[in-house]
C-alpha angles and dihedrals in degrees: 000000000000127000134191131207111245118219115246120250093224137045092232092119095048113097116245095186089119089083116090115232094220102139119097125197088270092051092048092049090049089051090054094046095038094051090051099045106068130114102318101080089054095049119021098065088078092059092042090053092050090053103044096027094201127097090216091053091048088059092043092055091055094045092051090046089054091050093050092048094049092048089053092049092051091054094044091053091073093050094046092052090049096049109026093173137127107277100041111190091025088059092046092056094043092052095045104035106016138257095298093061091043090052093048089055094047091045093051092042090056095039099049121332101069099019093043091051091049090048093049093049091046090053088049089052088058091045093058092042083062088068090063095036112027090196088073094088135161090240112124116239112251092215093058121079107263142161144135138258123211118170112187094197088062094051102271107130099140116070087215088069094050121122106261116215125197147070124287133173090259093050091046090055088049091054092053093049091052091052093049094048093046088054090051092052093047086064094066146285093275091058091045095048092046091055091044098050093043096049094042091054090050096048095044087052090049091051090050091051091050091052093047093049094045095053096042123028092008098056105128121202093208092054094044092051094047094047104037109007100079096058091228104142099179100041115206099318118121103255092217126068095327092064092053092050090045090055091052091053091045092055090063091074099039094046090048089052089051095042128108092051086125093060094094088068089061090063096042092125088065098048120100116236090358096183088066104025101047097059090042093049092050095051097040094044097047093042093051096047095043090053092049090050094054091046092048091056091048085054093050091051090051090058108029131042114233093233122050146153113275087211095049118136095222136043090246092055092049094049126190098307094054100036110146108273086344091288094152097165092050090048091051093052090045089058090050101042107009122232092338090058091055090052094050092048092048091055090050091050091048088057090047096051093043091053093045092055091047090061093044092050093046094050103038095060090060091065093054087047090055092047091051089052086055089049091246098114137036107309096229089059087068094064132085127224126230089279092057097250130117096255098174091049091051092050095046089049092051093049095052092041089054090054090051089054087067097050108065153006122264092263094049092050089052092055092048091052107042101054094051091043092052091049092058094041087058093045092048092051089050085053089060089063091046093052092048089055102038103032108031091150094070116110111254109193088179127027123205111262114243094014123202098012102049096044089047089050090052091052091050095047095045092044091051091052090051090055092049091050089054091050094052114092090209095060104023097093096057094037092055089045089055091049092049089051091056091050092048086059091070097071089037088058094053092044091051093049090048090051091050092051091051092049095051116106112245113274117249109237117230119219117242122218 
């Protein structure tokens, strides 16, 4: 008889020693925190305030977001310690649910989750540069091909909610920032982590200063009276079904601002002592950032009233809901220090968004590297350059991200990202239960705290938010688009596998005795 050697479905047997384990616990924690703190905390509170209309509910949204994020990090710690390999969450899904589910995550990550987040943060970078240079506007260039897409069947009935295509000064700035950060990360992990740790320290410090100023010298009697003096807990929102749907739409912004905490698992192959440091980095990083976010919103509400006049002459008159281009943090510092405060805050936020995208660009390429090793992505993406980084994966990521920069506003990109991200967060946590049942023999250096109750609570809360996002008319279009994108990945997976089989050289039969 003759036998052939079948190719493995995973890259588990392929050595990944080429990666340099250069990240310490501090570096890993800074990657968690730095990937989370980007543009969202300085912008999305305006939209959240418009949706829930109550200062108390604004704070509640951020508290619940912090709880959900920390619960997710506690569950992921066990998976990260079990599989400290390049690819992180992709590996978790592959090991618990098979290669198809792993591919769907990697496919969606490349198509919208990671690249869409990078694009949104890059556009936000351009938005805040507009504070320093007003000529950097969101207005689309007339000489560049542009247009809009509005599909009624997917929930778009108002042309104002259509997907806007084109190039603007803000999007152009975003494209340049993506190119610069990709170049930095092509130079090596040490360069990437140095930029990440340095900028995260700076922006966390800036956020702390913002909070301290807002609750001390910046406390504004007008804002405090408007927000907390009338005793109206629920604001003007209908306390029946409308409030529930409003909360779902509000979570889009806060969860986006807290997203990317899982990115440290993508770069697990470059973390020192990963069985210990990955779970610690996840918990410390998410806990720190979630606390800062709640305090930042308390600070905003000390300085700005929730409701304001869109035509107001000052930031205080406009309030949170009518802050210029939703730049709440800039408006708060403008109230405290005048025009110079807005300039200082804009510089701090530029540093924050730049550092956030550095972490996202660094981490995302490691997933495409792992997929390529499994023959589920372009083969060259599974190689490292002379500086021990996945250069092809980094370049492919930057090209697609740049295209996404041209396809939507900041808010639209948020909606695309968060629904798909939540879906895979839930599936990965379900995978934790599957692995406990089917592979109890695996070494677990860290076990999820509160298992099975806390992971189950995370699944319930995240799943509930997904349902609310689908119910909201303001986020349904992009959420459904994200879901469709995941489903499209199924035939892509089988086509890709078929193409790989056809491209393999014929196996050499071995003679049997």
